[in-house]
HTML snippet that shows the backbone in 3Dmol.js (N, CA, C, O; Angstrom):
<script src="https://3Dmol.org/build/3Dmol-min.js"></script>
<div id="view" style="width:600px;height:400px;position:relative"></div>
<script>
const pdb = `
ATOM      1  N   MET A   1       0.826  -1.077  -0.044  1.00  0.00           N
ATOM      2  CA  MET A   1      -0.031  -0.030  -0.374  1.00  0.00           C
ATOM      3  C   MET A   1       0.865   1.156   0.067  1.00  0.00           C
ATOM      4  O   MET A   1       1.741   1.162   0.932  1.00  0.00           O
ATOM      5  N   ALA A   2       0.464   2.087  -0.677  1.00  0.00           N
ATOM      6  CA  ALA A   2       1.190   3.453  -0.720  1.00  0.00           C
ATOM      7  C   ALA A   2       0.508   4.751  -0.521  1.00  0.00           C
ATOM      8  O   ALA A   2      -0.424   5.063  -1.263  1.00  0.00           O
ATOM      9  N   GLU A   3       0.886   5.484   0.378  1.00  0.00           N
ATOM     10  CA  GLU A   3       0.185   6.838   0.798  1.00  0.00           C
ATOM     11  C   GLU A   3       0.964   7.968   0.264  1.00  0.00           C
ATOM     12  O   GLU A   3       2.195   7.931   0.256  1.00  0.00           O
ATOM     13  N   ARG A   4       0.376   8.846  -0.127  1.00  0.00           N
ATOM     14  CA  ARG A   4       0.982  10.265  -0.811  1.00  0.00           C
ATOM     15  C   ARG A   4       0.922  11.415   0.091  1.00  0.00           C
ATOM     16  O   ARG A   4      -0.202  11.912   0.164  1.00  0.00           O
ATOM     17  N   VAL A   5       1.749  11.918   0.734  1.00  0.00           N
ATOM     18  CA  VAL A   5       1.586  13.002   1.378  1.00  0.00           C
ATOM     19  C   VAL A   5       0.537  14.095   1.189  1.00  0.00           C
ATOM     20  O   VAL A   5       0.887  14.607   0.125  1.00  0.00           O
ATOM     21  N   GLY A   6      -0.359  14.633   1.538  1.00  0.00           N
ATOM     22  CA  GLY A   6      -1.393  15.635   1.253  1.00  0.00           C
ATOM     23  C   GLY A   6      -2.350  15.164   0.228  1.00  0.00           C
ATOM     24  O   GLY A   6      -3.009  16.011  -0.374  1.00  0.00           O
ATOM     25  N   LYS A   7      -2.524  13.701  -0.083  1.00  0.00           N
ATOM     26  CA  LYS A   7      -3.572  13.189  -0.786  1.00  0.00           C
ATOM     27  C   LYS A   7      -4.445  12.569   0.095  1.00  0.00           C
ATOM     28  O   LYS A   7      -4.041  12.116   1.166  1.00  0.00           O
ATOM     29  N   PRO A   8      -5.885  12.489  -0.337  1.00  0.00           N
ATOM     30  CA  PRO A   8      -6.867  11.629   0.365  1.00  0.00           C
ATOM     31  C   PRO A   8      -6.956  10.372   0.011  1.00  0.00           C
ATOM     32  O   PRO A   8      -7.949   9.748   0.386  1.00  0.00           O
ATOM     33  N   HIS A   9      -6.067   9.791  -0.694  1.00  0.00           N
ATOM     34  CA  HIS A   9      -6.367   8.434  -1.164  1.00  0.00           C
ATOM     35  C   HIS A   9      -4.923   7.584  -0.802  1.00  0.00           C
ATOM     36  O   HIS A   9      -3.885   8.132  -0.430  1.00  0.00           O
ATOM     37  N   VAL A  10      -5.098   6.201  -0.990  1.00  0.00           N
ATOM     38  CA  VAL A  10      -3.999   5.321  -0.825  1.00  0.00           C
ATOM     39  C   VAL A  10      -4.033   4.472  -2.171  1.00  0.00           C
ATOM     40  O   VAL A  10      -5.116   4.363  -2.745  1.00  0.00           O
ATOM     41  N   VAL A  11      -2.977   3.908  -2.666  1.00  0.00           N
ATOM     42  CA  VAL A  11      -2.697   3.041  -3.872  1.00  0.00           C
ATOM     43  C   VAL A  11      -2.522   1.547  -3.179  1.00  0.00           C
ATOM     44  O   VAL A  11      -1.580   1.350  -2.412  1.00  0.00           O
ATOM     45  N   VAL A  12      -3.242   0.761  -3.411  1.00  0.00           N
ATOM     46  CA  VAL A  12      -3.308  -0.566  -3.131  1.00  0.00           C
ATOM     47  C   VAL A  12      -2.849  -1.370  -4.331  1.00  0.00           C
ATOM     48  O   VAL A  12      -3.553  -1.303  -5.339  1.00  0.00           O
ATOM     49  N   ARG A  13      -1.825  -2.076  -4.353  1.00  0.00           N
ATOM     50  CA  ARG A  13      -1.359  -2.761  -5.579  1.00  0.00           C
ATOM     51  C   ARG A  13      -1.889  -4.326  -5.453  1.00  0.00           C
ATOM     52  O   ARG A  13      -2.001  -4.864  -4.352  1.00  0.00           O
ATOM     53  N   VAL A  14      -2.184  -4.961  -6.623  1.00  0.00           N
ATOM     54  CA  VAL A  14      -2.773  -6.210  -6.801  1.00  0.00           C
ATOM     55  C   VAL A  14      -1.801  -7.275  -5.733  1.00  0.00           C
ATOM     56  O   VAL A  14      -0.575  -7.218  -5.644  1.00  0.00           O
ATOM     57  N   ALA A  15      -2.578  -8.101  -5.081  1.00  0.00           N
ATOM     58  CA  ALA A  15      -1.950  -9.314  -4.343  1.00  0.00           C
ATOM     59  C   ALA A  15      -1.186  -8.699  -3.210  1.00  0.00           C
ATOM     60  O   ALA A  15      -0.302  -9.422  -2.752  1.00  0.00           O
ATOM     61  N   THR A  16      -1.349  -7.412  -2.610  1.00  0.00           N
ATOM     62  CA  THR A  16      -0.815  -6.948  -1.462  1.00  0.00           C
ATOM     63  C   THR A  16      -1.370  -7.215  -0.233  1.00  0.00           C
ATOM     64  O   THR A  16      -0.652  -7.052   0.754  1.00  0.00           O
ATOM     65  N   LEU A  17      -2.680  -7.652  -0.070  1.00  0.00           N
ATOM     66  CA  LEU A  17      -3.425  -7.833   0.991  1.00  0.00           C
ATOM     67  C   LEU A  17      -3.496  -9.295   1.306  1.00  0.00           C
ATOM     68  O   LEU A  17      -3.692 -10.160   0.452  1.00  0.00           O
ATOM     69  N   ASP A  18      -3.314  -9.532   2.668  1.00  0.00           N
ATOM     70  CA  ASP A  18      -3.714 -10.980   3.033  1.00  0.00           C
ATOM     71  C   ASP A  18      -5.091 -11.027   3.722  1.00  0.00           C
ATOM     72  O   ASP A  18      -5.651 -12.120   3.803  1.00  0.00           O
ATOM     73  N   ASP A  19      -5.736  -9.817   4.273  1.00  0.00           N
ATOM     74  CA  ASP A  19      -6.853 -10.000   4.974  1.00  0.00           C
ATOM     75  C   ASP A  19      -7.796  -8.927   4.353  1.00  0.00           C
ATOM     76  O   ASP A  19      -7.309  -8.095   3.587  1.00  0.00           O
ATOM     77  N   ASP A  20      -9.058  -8.909   4.634  1.00  0.00           N
ATOM     78  CA  ASP A  20     -10.134  -8.048   4.255  1.00  0.00           C
ATOM     79  C   ASP A  20      -9.555  -6.528   4.908  1.00  0.00           C
ATOM     80  O   ASP A  20      -9.186  -6.551   6.082  1.00  0.00           O
ATOM     81  N   PRO A  21      -9.493  -5.466   4.290  1.00  0.00           N
ATOM     82  CA  PRO A  21      -9.031  -4.226   4.626  1.00  0.00           C
ATOM     83  C   PRO A  21     -10.219  -3.476   5.050  1.00  0.00           C
ATOM     84  O   PRO A  21     -10.012  -2.306   5.370  1.00  0.00           O
ATOM     85  N   GLY A  22     -11.639  -3.995   5.127  1.00  0.00           N
ATOM     86  CA  GLY A  22     -12.364  -3.288   5.458  1.00  0.00           C
ATOM     87  C   GLY A  22     -12.767  -2.034   4.892  1.00  0.00           C
ATOM     88  O   GLY A  22     -13.311  -1.119   5.510  1.00  0.00           O
ATOM     89  N   MET A  23     -12.434  -2.052   3.547  1.00  0.00           N
ATOM     90  CA  MET A  23     -12.921  -0.845   2.595  1.00  0.00           C
ATOM     91  C   MET A  23     -12.921  -1.390   1.284  1.00  0.00           C
ATOM     92  O   MET A  23     -12.276  -2.382   0.944  1.00  0.00           O
ATOM     93  N   SER A  24     -13.820  -0.569   0.406  1.00  0.00           N
ATOM     94  CA  SER A  24     -13.780  -0.969  -0.985  1.00  0.00           C
ATOM     95  C   SER A  24     -13.116  -0.125  -2.074  1.00  0.00           C
ATOM     96  O   SER A  24     -12.690   0.963  -1.689  1.00  0.00           O
ATOM     97  N   PRO A  25     -12.979  -0.380  -3.152  1.00  0.00           N
ATOM     98  CA  PRO A  25     -12.422   0.306  -4.334  1.00  0.00           C
ATOM     99  C   PRO A  25     -13.344   1.363  -4.656  1.00  0.00           C
ATOM    100  O   PRO A  25     -14.538   1.062  -4.657  1.00  0.00           O
ATOM    101  N   GLN A  26     -12.954   2.758  -4.980  1.00  0.00           N
ATOM    102  CA  GLN A  26     -13.790   3.926  -5.349  1.00  0.00           C
ATOM    103  C   GLN A  26     -13.919   3.954  -6.857  1.00  0.00           C
ATOM    104  O   GLN A  26     -14.934   4.397  -7.395  1.00  0.00           O
ATOM    105  N   TYR A  27     -12.847   3.461  -7.566  1.00  0.00           N
ATOM    106  CA  TYR A  27     -12.666   3.589  -9.010  1.00  0.00           C
ATOM    107  C   TYR A  27     -11.443   2.771  -9.476  1.00  0.00           C
ATOM    108  O   TYR A  27     -10.584   2.478  -8.644  1.00  0.00           O
ATOM    109  N   HIS A  28     -11.323   2.399 -10.727  1.00  0.00           N
ATOM    110  CA  HIS A  28     -10.185   1.714 -11.321  1.00  0.00           C
ATOM    111  C   HIS A  28      -9.490   2.565 -12.155  1.00  0.00           C
ATOM    112  O   HIS A  28     -10.185   3.273 -12.883  1.00  0.00           O
ATOM    113  N   ILE A  29      -8.064   2.693 -12.244  1.00  0.00           N
ATOM    114  CA  ILE A  29      -7.330   3.656 -13.087  1.00  0.00           C
ATOM    115  C   ILE A  29      -6.647   2.732 -13.940  1.00  0.00           C
ATOM    116  O   ILE A  29      -6.688   1.531 -13.670  1.00  0.00           O
ATOM    117  N   TRP A  30      -5.919   3.224 -15.108  1.00  0.00           N
ATOM    118  CA  TRP A  30      -5.133   2.674 -15.896  1.00  0.00           C
ATOM    119  C   TRP A  30      -5.775   1.382 -16.467  1.00  0.00           C
ATOM    120  O   TRP A  30      -5.140   0.330 -16.526  1.00  0.00           O
ATOM    121  N   THR A  31      -7.231   1.518 -16.940  1.00  0.00           N
ATOM    122  CA  THR A  31      -7.673   0.307 -17.428  1.00  0.00           C
ATOM    123  C   THR A  31      -7.380   0.118 -18.939  1.00  0.00           C
ATOM    124  O   THR A  31      -7.712  -0.902 -19.543  1.00  0.00           O
ATOM    125  N   SER A  32      -6.708   1.213 -19.537  1.00  0.00           N
ATOM    126  CA  SER A  32      -6.276   0.876 -20.942  1.00  0.00           C
ATOM    127  C   SER A  32      -5.265  -0.229 -21.053  1.00  0.00           C
ATOM    128  O   SER A  32      -4.943  -0.584 -22.186  1.00  0.00           O
ATOM    129  N   HIS A  33      -4.717  -0.825 -19.985  1.00  0.00           N
ATOM    130  CA  HIS A  33      -3.760  -1.939 -19.905  1.00  0.00           C
ATOM    131  C   HIS A  33      -4.470  -3.258 -19.510  1.00  0.00           C
ATOM    132  O   HIS A  33      -3.835  -4.305 -19.384  1.00  0.00           O
ATOM    133  N   ASN A  34      -5.673  -3.181 -19.339  1.00  0.00           N
ATOM    134  CA  ASN A  34      -6.501  -4.309 -18.951  1.00  0.00           C
ATOM    135  C   ASN A  34      -6.781  -5.483 -20.056  1.00  0.00           C
ATOM    136  O   ASN A  34      -6.844  -5.215 -21.256  1.00  0.00           O
ATOM    137  N   GLN A  35      -6.927  -6.670 -19.596  1.00  0.00           N
ATOM    138  CA  GLN A  35      -7.296  -7.758 -20.593  1.00  0.00           C
ATOM    139  C   GLN A  35      -8.940  -7.537 -20.784  1.00  0.00           C
ATOM    140  O   GLN A  35      -9.618  -7.023 -19.894  1.00  0.00           O
ATOM    141  N   PRO A  36      -9.465  -7.962 -21.979  1.00  0.00           N
ATOM    142  CA  PRO A  36     -10.792  -7.581 -22.137  1.00  0.00           C
ATOM    143  C   PRO A  36     -11.906  -8.316 -21.426  1.00  0.00           C
ATOM    144  O   PRO A  36     -13.101  -8.023 -21.454  1.00  0.00           O
ATOM    145  N   TRP A  37     -11.301  -9.367 -20.754  1.00  0.00           N
ATOM    146  CA  TRP A  37     -12.190 -10.325 -19.743  1.00  0.00           C
ATOM    147  C   TRP A  37     -12.342  -9.750 -18.429  1.00  0.00           C
ATOM    148  O   TRP A  37     -13.131 -10.235 -17.618  1.00  0.00           O
ATOM    149  N   LEU A  38     -11.581  -8.672 -18.158  1.00  0.00           N
ATOM    150  CA  LEU A  38     -11.685  -8.010 -16.791  1.00  0.00           C
ATOM    151  C   LEU A  38     -12.945  -7.120 -16.426  1.00  0.00           C
ATOM    152  O   LEU A  38     -13.281  -6.202 -17.175  1.00  0.00           O
ATOM    153  N   SER A  39     -13.477  -7.344 -15.527  1.00  0.00           N
ATOM    154  CA  SER A  39     -14.916  -6.635 -15.027  1.00  0.00           C
ATOM    155  C   SER A  39     -14.642  -5.870 -13.829  1.00  0.00           C
ATOM    156  O   SER A  39     -13.817  -6.235 -12.992  1.00  0.00           O
ATOM    157  N   TYR A  40     -15.471  -4.592 -13.723  1.00  0.00           N
ATOM    158  CA  TYR A  40     -15.189  -3.689 -12.909  1.00  0.00           C
ATOM    159  C   TYR A  40     -16.384  -3.679 -11.940  1.00  0.00           C
ATOM    160  O   TYR A  40     -16.339  -2.774 -11.107  1.00  0.00           O
ATOM    161  N   GLU A  41     -17.347  -4.428 -11.887  1.00  0.00           N
ATOM    162  CA  GLU A  41     -18.667  -4.443 -11.367  1.00  0.00           C
ATOM    163  C   GLU A  41     -19.166  -3.100 -10.946  1.00  0.00           C
ATOM    164  O   GLU A  41     -19.351  -2.769  -9.775  1.00  0.00           O
ATOM    165  N   GLY A  42     -19.388  -2.280 -12.102  1.00  0.00           N
ATOM    166  CA  GLY A  42     -20.117  -1.087 -11.970  1.00  0.00           C
ATOM    167  C   GLY A  42     -19.209   0.030 -11.387  1.00  0.00           C
ATOM    168  O   GLY A  42     -19.713   1.152 -11.331  1.00  0.00           O
ATOM    169  N   LEU A  43     -17.898  -0.136 -10.932  1.00  0.00           N
ATOM    170  CA  LEU A  43     -17.223   0.905 -10.547  1.00  0.00           C
ATOM    171  C   LEU A  43     -16.752   1.935 -11.734  1.00  0.00           C
ATOM    172  O   LEU A  43     -16.741   1.471 -12.874  1.00  0.00           O
ATOM    173  N   ALA A  44     -16.386   3.219 -11.556  1.00  0.00           N
ATOM    174  CA  ALA A  44     -15.860   4.035 -12.531  1.00  0.00           C
ATOM    175  C   ALA A  44     -14.638   3.483 -13.107  1.00  0.00           C
ATOM    176  O   ALA A  44     -13.929   2.784 -12.383  1.00  0.00           O
ATOM    177  N   GLU A  45     -14.290   3.714 -14.362  1.00  0.00           N
ATOM    178  CA  GLU A  45     -13.007   3.238 -14.884  1.00  0.00           C
ATOM    179  C   GLU A  45     -12.469   4.484 -15.628  1.00  0.00           C
ATOM    180  O   GLU A  45     -13.154   5.297 -16.248  1.00  0.00           O
ATOM    181  N   PHE A  46     -11.227   4.497 -15.475  1.00  0.00           N
ATOM    182  CA  PHE A  46     -10.430   5.690 -16.244  1.00  0.00           C
ATOM    183  C   PHE A  46      -9.349   5.004 -16.975  1.00  0.00           C
ATOM    184  O   PHE A  46      -8.570   4.315 -16.316  1.00  0.00           O
ATOM    185  N   GLU A  47      -9.202   5.100 -18.237  1.00  0.00           N
ATOM    186  CA  GLU A  47      -7.944   4.613 -18.992  1.00  0.00           C
ATOM    187  C   GLU A  47      -6.570   5.024 -18.498  1.00  0.00           C
ATOM    188  O   GLU A  47      -5.570   4.323 -18.651  1.00  0.00           O
ATOM    189  N   ARG A  48      -6.584   6.218 -17.890  1.00  0.00           N
ATOM    190  CA  ARG A  48      -5.409   6.599 -17.209  1.00  0.00           C
ATOM    191  C   ARG A  48      -5.444   6.972 -15.885  1.00  0.00           C
ATOM    192  O   ARG A  48      -5.630   6.071 -15.067  1.00  0.00           O
ATOM    193  N   TRP A  49      -5.270   8.399 -15.389  1.00  0.00           N
ATOM    194  CA  TRP A  49      -5.738   8.631 -13.957  1.00  0.00           C
ATOM    195  C   TRP A  49      -6.976   9.255 -13.890  1.00  0.00           C
ATOM    196  O   TRP A  49      -7.495   9.696 -14.916  1.00  0.00           O
ATOM    197  N   GLN A  50      -7.617   9.363 -12.590  1.00  0.00           N
ATOM    198  CA  GLN A  50      -8.800   9.705 -12.577  1.00  0.00           C
ATOM    199  C   GLN A  50      -8.721  11.413 -12.913  1.00  0.00           C
ATOM    200  O   GLN A  50      -7.725  12.114 -12.733  1.00  0.00           O
ATOM    201  N   PRO A  51     -10.106  11.889 -13.471  1.00  0.00           N
ATOM    202  CA  PRO A  51      -9.883  13.501 -13.872  1.00  0.00           C
ATOM    203  C   PRO A  51      -9.627  14.397 -12.881  1.00  0.00           C
ATOM    204  O   PRO A  51      -9.076  15.471 -13.123  1.00  0.00           O
ATOM    205  N   ASP A  52     -10.028  14.013 -11.603  1.00  0.00           N
ATOM    206  CA  ASP A  52      -9.735  15.201 -10.548  1.00  0.00           C
ATOM    207  C   ASP A  52      -8.185  14.977  -9.954  1.00  0.00           C
ATOM    208  O   ASP A  52      -7.788  15.722  -9.059  1.00  0.00           O
ATOM    209  N   ARG A  53      -7.440  14.062 -10.416  1.00  0.00           N
ATOM    210  CA  ARG A  53      -6.066  13.939 -10.125  1.00  0.00           C
ATOM    211  C   ARG A  53      -5.203  15.116 -10.279  1.00  0.00           C
ATOM    212  O   ARG A  53      -5.081  15.680 -11.366  1.00  0.00           O
ATOM    213  N   SER A  54      -4.574  15.517  -9.162  1.00  0.00           N
ATOM    214  CA  SER A  54      -3.856  16.992  -9.570  1.00  0.00           C
ATOM    215  C   SER A  54      -2.242  16.577  -9.216  1.00  0.00           C
ATOM    216  O   SER A  54      -1.343  17.402  -9.378  1.00  0.00           O
TER     217      SER A  54
END
`;
const viewer = $3Dmol.createViewer("view");
viewer.addModel(pdb, "pdb");
viewer.setStyle({}, {cartoon: {color: "spectrum"}});
viewer.zoomTo();
viewer.render();
</script>
């Protein structure tokens, strides 16, 4: 997990959690690199960064 100083979010990389973190994803970024069969269960998707990223 990565935290950025002054940012309200954290980055969780695939396969880094052993237990349920008690939170859910808000959106998916860098979806332009995904496999066609990957599904996001109705969450927002962004081909690169989310629009409000500064």
